[in-house]
N, C-alpha and C positions, 0 to 999 in steps of 0.2 A: 541520537540513535533510538529507535523503537523497536521492542521485542516482539514476537510473533505470537506470544501467549500460548504456546505449546511446546512439548519436548517430543513429540511424535514427528519423526523426521518426514515421512510422506505429506503430513498435513502441513508441517512447516515450509517444505519445498514448494507446494502449491499456493501457500500464502505468500511466499517470499516473490514468486513470479507475479501474482496479481498485484501485490504492493509495488513491485518495481513498475509495472505499467501505469498504476495509478499515480504514483510519484512523478513520473514523467508527464503526465497530463496536467497535474496540479502545478508543476514548476513551469511548464509553457504558459499556462493561464496566468501566472504570477507575473511573467514578464509583460504581459499585456497590462495587468493591473498596475504595475509599477509605472509604466509609461502613461498609461491613460488615467489613473486616479492619482498617481504622485506618491504612491507608498513608500515609506522609507524602508531601509535593509531591515530594521527590526521588525517593523510591521509585516514585512513580507515573510520574515522568517517565523514570526508568531502565527501567521495564518497557514502557513506550510505545515507546521507541527501540528496544529489543530485538525487540519484536513487528514494527515497521516494517521495520527491517533483515531480519528473518527470512522475512518475506513478499516483500519485494524480490528476495532470493536466491532464493525460490521461483519467483517470475516469470521471473527472468533464466534459469532452467534449465527452463523448459517445453519439451516437444517442438517442433520445427521448424514443425509445422502452425500453431501459435499465433501464431508470428511472422510469418507471411504476411499481406498487406495483403487480408483478407478484408472485403468491403463489409458493414459494420455501421452502420446510419444514425445511431445515438446517439453514435457516436464517430467517424466518418468526417470531420467538420469540424472537428475539434480543431486548434488551431493554437497 
């Protein structure tokens, strides 16, 4: 499990939505790498964890305007 590096609920909600989408993208690309490059389960897990942490750090260092509670219907009601 990877934390979102914030206790601010609106920011955490937006990051969670972004992380979920990114995780699915990485997961799907790993299936291709496992088949094409012959990655082991441990190697795939390590690659996935590295990518998730890298993306989380990128989100945590976004400009201040991204952290503002901008009204976006698809994530506004995240709890």
